[in-house]
C-alpha positions, -999 to +999 in steps of 0.1 A: -630-025-700-657-011-679-638-023-647-605-008-662-622+026-666-637+024-631-603+018-618-587+043-639-611+071-625-601+062-592-564+055-596-556+086-620-574+111-596-546+100-570-516+093-592-521+117-622-528+105-659-502+080-671-483+087-702-497+056-721-532+056-711-542+028-737-516+007-724-526+011-689-561+005-697-554-026-718-532-041-691-558-037-663-585-049-685-565-080-694-557-088-660-593-085-649-604-109-677-579-135-666-589-131-630-627-137-640-621-166-663-598-183-639-624-180-612-651-191-633-633-221-647-623-233-612-658-228-598-676-246-627-652-275-625-657-277-587-697-273-588-701-302-613-679-327-595-675-319-559-707-320-542-742-333-543-766-308-552-794-303-525-823-314-547-850-306-520-836-279-498-854-273-465-875-243-461-853-212-450-859-193-418-879-163-424-855-140-410-824-156-427-816-137-460-817-158-493-780-160-504-777-170-540-739-166-545-723-200-554-690-190-537-705-188-502-724-222-510-692-238-518-675-225-488-703-240-465-699-272-485-663-274-480-666-263-443-688-292-433-685-305-398-678-340-411-643-327-421-614-316-399-610-277-396-578-278-414-592-298-442-623-275-447-602-244-449-578-261-471-606-273-496-618-239-497-585-223-507-579-250-533-613-252-550-626-216-545-597-196-550-579-217-575-546-218-555-521-245-562-516-274-537-482-258-529-498-225-525-522-239-499-494-258-482-476-225-478-506-208-462-506-237-434-469-239-432-469-275-440-453-297-469-468-298-502-472-336-499-491-333-465-514-309-481-520-330-512-529-360-490-553-339-469-570-325-499-577-358-514-591-373-483-614-343-480-627-344-515-633-382-512-652-376-479-675-350-494-682-373-523-689-404-503-710-385-476-733-369-502-727-336-484-753-311-500-742-279-516-762-252-499-760-225-473-771-245-440-801-237-418-798-214-390-793-241-363-765-255-385-747-223-387-728-223-353-708-255-360-696-243-394-691-205-387-654-207-373-641-226-403-660-203-427-645-173-411-610-189-412-614-198-448-627-161-459-600-148-438-571-170-457-588-160-490-581-123-480-545-130-467-536-150-498-547-122-520-534-094-498-499-108-504-497-133-531-476-165-524-458-163-556-456-144-590-448-108-601-477-090-584-479-081-548-516-087-545-542-108-561-571-082-562-595-108-572-591-126-540-592-096-520-624-084-537-640-118-533-631-121-496-648-086-490-678-098-509-681-130-490-676-113-455-703-089-464-727-118-473-717-135-442-726-105-421-761-104-439-764-139-427-755-133-392-759-095-385-753-100-346-722-122-345-694-101-333-668-123-349-684-119-385-684-081-378-647-083-366-637-103-397-655-078-420-638-049-401-603-065-403-606-070-442-621-035-447-595-018-425-565-036-440-576-029-475-580+007-470-543+011-478-542-012-510-532+019-532-503+029-512-484-004-505-463-001-537-450+031-555-455+040-590-427+017-599-443-013-581-417-010-553-429-024-520-435+003-496-433-003-456-463+009-434-440+036-423-432+049-459-469+050-472-489+081-479-516+079-454-535+109-472-544+084-499-559+058-476-596+050-478-610+071-449-645+060-456-635+025-452-616+034-420-646+050-404-668+019-413-643-005-400-635+014-368-674+017-361-677-023-365-648-028-342-661-005-316-695-024-314-679-059-317-655-050-285-686-042-265-700-077-272-696-101-241-677-127-263-653-111-289-632-137-307-600-134-326-610-115-355-623-088-334-590-083-318-571-085-351-595-058-364-587-037-333-551-038-340-558-029-378-580-002-364-550+014-343-528+013-374-554+028-396-564+057-373-527+068-366-524+100-388-485+094-389-463+063-384-448+080-351-482+083-336-490+046-338-499+033-302-476+002-301-483-004-265-521-007-273-512-030-301-492-053-279-520-054-254-543-066-282-517-092-292-514-104-258-552-111-255-552-125-290-523-149-282-543-164-251-576-171-273-554-181-303-520-195-296-507-192-332-470-190-341-479-163-365-496-143-339-465-148-315-444-134-344-465-104-350-464-097-312-426-098-312-426-074-338-448-051-321-427-054-288-397-043-309-416-011-321-429-004-287-398-010-267-369-012-290-351-036-314-333-053-287-365-064-271-380-072-304-349-095-314-353-112-280-389-118-286-381-133-320-354-154-307-379-171-285-397-184-316-367-197-334-377-234-321-411-230-338-411-257-364-441-239-384-420-208-388-389-225-399-397-218-436-415-185-429-403-155-448-415-129-423-395-143-394-362-138-412-372-105-426-383-092-390-350-104-376-330-087-404-347-054-397-341-056-360-306-066-365-300-038-390-314-012-363-290-026-338-259-021-364-252-057-366-248-055-403-234-089-412-258-108-393-287-087-408-274-094-443-274-130-437-311-128-424-322-109-454-306-136-476-327-163-459-359-143-463-351-139-500-344-177-503-379-183-486-399-158-505-416-166-540-432-131-545-412-111-569-421-078-554-412-088-519-379-103-532-370-072-549-377-052-517-354-076-495-326-072-524-328-036-519-323-037-481-291-057-488-279-032-512-285-005-487-266-025-460-237-030-483-235+007-492-235+016-455-208-012-448-187+002-477-189+038-465-177+029-431 
């Protein structure tokens, strides 16, 4: 209930006091209680069965902060170099976040059976290898940090847009990822990629209260009320990006944060510097040749140079196997086709996106786009 009252003070100052205050508070408190119980249950189960406790931990470095949070210890246990990178990250999502195997598979764009086998092998190897349950020493951090960053990032993205369910977000995962990124920054204050990840999460989350309207309807970035964004978070994230970009070896999270900073610092949608965003995606794609990055770059090209160029860039990705079942490729194509006046093709692409999405809020948004297309076609 304390959390519910705290959220009410922030939300109601922006949206006004709802008619049924008691119902609002009860609903928020219940959801928060469920999130806490679910996370505690998952962690207790994992802590008792997954890893060997480190009975005699080595002395920590004097300059390394003591981290007592069990979530970070669990991430470092899952992200042991004895496991493959994909297995490390998948275990973290499954065991720390309590995601189902199907949801983890969706995050990796692989089949559920493939992911189930990967998780089973990973848990067995941790058990047989007696991997200690602790935050590693300073000299051990470099070989684990990339997987830990990836795991925390996927915790955030999974919470930012839930893979399935009736809510757009899973706030417990978003808040957990932010806390974990801050703790990691305490461990490695000079690492530019740690700063980049924290900046990325901070900047993206500054618009959490504007992603849906009062009815829970999804709002595009162009439709959001930017006056309600978290400007303190924008200032904090932008400053971290500025310092990280000046580092001699900025990694992918720094450039992703730089893209988020361009969005966050545009006072209006029309003022977004899409050319700069495309430049950042070009650099990002060189260092991290991911199909999802290529998809986001194609969308940015369309917004910078027009829907025809964007559609051509998207069509170049049609052969990417990992994107075959990805909702956002179909929805991006639908948007560009709609702008080009190719209504029937746009409608088919929206239907494909609906078929691929398991999030109720996203599906409702896509269905609304089809209704608007049908209204335009009927009018002509």
